[in-house]
C-alpha positions in Angstrom: -76.6 -32.6 -8.6 -80.0 -32.5 -10.2 -81.2 -35.7 -8.5 -80.9 -37.7 -11.8 -77.3 -38.6 -11.4 -76.2 -41.9 -9.9 -75.0 -41.7 -6.4 -71.2 -41.4 -5.9 -69.5 -44.8 -6.1 -66.1 -44.0 -4.6 -64.4 -41.8 -2.1 -63.1 -39.7 -5.0 -66.7 -39.2 -6.3 -67.9 -38.2 -2.8 -65.0 -35.7 -2.5 -65.9 -34.2 -5.9 -69.6 -33.9 -5.1 -70.9 -30.5 -4.0 -72.5 -30.4 -0.6 -75.4 -28.2 -1.7 -77.5 -28.1 -4.8 -77.8 -24.8 -6.7 -80.3 -24.2 -9.4 -78.6 -22.2 -12.2 -80.4 -19.0 -13.1 -78.0 -17.5 -15.6 -74.7 -18.4 -17.3 -71.6 -17.7 -15.1 -69.3 -14.8 -15.9 -65.7 -15.6 -16.8 -63.2 -13.9 -14.4 -59.5 -13.8 -14.7 -57.8 -14.6 -11.4 -54.3 -14.6 -10.1 -52.8 -18.0 -9.1 -55.6 -20.2 -7.8 -55.7 -21.5 -4.3 -55.8 -25.2 -3.8 -59.5 -25.0 -3.0 -60.3 -22.9 -6.1 -58.2 -25.2 -8.3 -60.2 -28.1 -6.9 -63.5 -26.4 -7.9 -62.2 -25.7 -11.4 -60.9 -29.3 -11.9 -63.9 -31.0 -10.3 -65.9 -31.4 -13.6 -62.9 -33.0 -15.3 -62.4 -35.3 -12.3 -66.1 -36.3 -12.3 -66.1 -37.0 -16.1 -62.8 -38.9 -16.0 -63.9 -41.0 -13.0 -67.0 -42.1 -14.9 -64.7 -43.3 -17.6 -62.7 -45.3 -15.0 -59.8 -42.8 -15.1 -60.0 -41.1 -11.8 -58.3 -37.7 -11.9 -56.5 -37.5 -8.5 -53.1 -35.9 -9.1 -50.4 -36.3 -6.5 -48.0 -33.4 -6.3 -44.2 -33.7 -6.1 -42.1 -30.7 -5.0 -38.4 -30.9 -4.7 -36.7 -27.7 -3.6 -33.1 -26.5 -3.9 -32.5 -25.0 -0.5 -29.5 -23.4 1.1 -29.0 -21.2 4.2 -30.8 -18.4 2.4 -33.9 -20.5 1.7 -35.5 -22.1 -1.4 -34.2 -21.0 -4.8 -35.2 -23.3 -7.6 -36.3 -26.9 -7.7 -38.8 -29.2 -9.4 -42.6 -29.3 -9.4 -44.4 -32.3 -10.9 -47.8 -34.1 -10.8 -48.4 -37.8 -10.8 -51.6 -39.1 -12.4 -52.8 -41.7 -14.8 -49.6 -43.7 -14.4 -47.3 -40.9 -15.6 -45.3 -38.1 -13.9 -45.5 -34.7 -15.6 -42.6 -32.4 -14.7 -44.1 -28.9 -14.8 -41.2 -26.9 -13.6 -37.4 -27.6 -13.4 -35.5 -24.5 -12.4 -31.8 -24.2 -11.3 -30.5 -20.7 -10.6 -27.6 -19.5 -12.8 -25.2 -19.6 -9.9 -25.8 -23.3 -9.3 -25.8 -24.5 -13.0 -23.2 -26.9 -14.2 -23.0 -28.7 -10.9 -25.4 -31.6 -11.8 -28.3 -30.2 -9.8 -30.8 -30.4 -12.7 -29.8 -34.0 -13.4 -30.0 -34.8 -9.6 -33.5 -33.3 -9.4 -34.7 -35.3 -12.5 -33.2 -38.5 -11.1 -34.9 -37.9 -7.8 -38.2 -37.3 -9.6 -37.8 -40.4 -11.7 -37.1 -42.5 -8.6 -40.3 -41.1 -7.0 -42.2 -41.9 -10.3 -40.9 -45.4 -10.3 -41.9 -45.9 -6.7 -45.4 -44.7 -7.6 -45.5 -47.3 -10.4 -45.4 -44.8 -13.2 -44.9 -45.8 -16.9 -42.6 -42.9 -17.3 -42.0 -39.2 -17.0 -42.8 -36.4 -19.5 -41.8 -32.8 -19.6 -42.0 -29.9 -22.0 -39.4 -27.2 -22.6 -38.6 -24.6 -25.3 -36.1 -24.8 -28.2 -34.2 -21.8 -26.6 -34.0 -23.4 -23.2 -33.0 -27.0 -22.5 -33.9 -29.6 -25.1 -30.3 -30.9 -25.2 -30.3 -31.4 -21.4 -33.4 -33.7 -21.6 -31.9 -35.6 -24.5 -28.6 -36.1 -22.6 -30.5 -37.7 -19.7 -32.4 -40.1 -21.9 -35.6 -38.3 -22.8 -36.9 -38.6 -26.4 -39.0 -35.9 -28.1 -42.6 -36.8 -28.9 -44.1 -33.5 -30.0 -43.4 -29.9 -31.0 -45.5 -26.8 -31.0 -44.1 -24.3 -33.5 -43.8 -20.6 -33.1 -44.2 -20.8 -29.3 -42.9 -18.1 -28.8 -42.6 -16.8 -32.4 -39.5 -18.2 -34.1 -39.0 -20.9 -31.4 -40.8 -24.1 -30.4 -42.2 -25.8 -27.3 -40.8 -29.3 -27.3 -42.3 -32.3 -25.5 -40.1 -35.1 -24.2 -40.7 -38.4 -22.4 -38.8 -41.2 -20.9 -40.3 -44.7 -20.6 -39.1 -46.8 -17.7 -39.5 -50.2 -19.3 -36.7 -49.5 -21.8 -39.1 -49.1 -24.8 -38.4 -46.3 -27.2 -41.0 -43.6 -27.6 -43.0 -44.2 -30.8 -42.3 -41.8 -33.7 -44.9 -39.1 -34.0 -45.6 -36.3 -36.4 -45.2 -32.7 -35.5 -48.0 -30.7 -34.0 -48.9 -27.8 -36.2 
């Protein structure tokens, strides 16, 4: 902080504030890293959290992880984040040997129950045209966006389910 900023006004602001002041002497380098640690991710997200908090949209995601686990350990499951009154399912993975047994549906239903308990408006997810758009439509999700040629010849498709029974508004295609 340069000393010109307003003092932190919430616990979230305090958590996002650096404990020491550095005077920048040069622009930073951009370095590609492997998967970030929780601490590193926090440092990268901190400017977004600070900006959003100033706009009364505190960025404080809560993570949801549901694992498929048997005697051999974890193999598949669901990873999601809850923030800004929505749950975003980042990963839903069911191993081939367990497909067709309702586990994908059960994972999504459990995630939806958690989202409802958290007071969410709904759940959104993205998938690919070659993966599982039919699955999400079958469990009540509606498409709201499409990114063409991702990968080439296919599309990334975005789906959402609103909990209040409303339908997703029609939207144009992303292109």
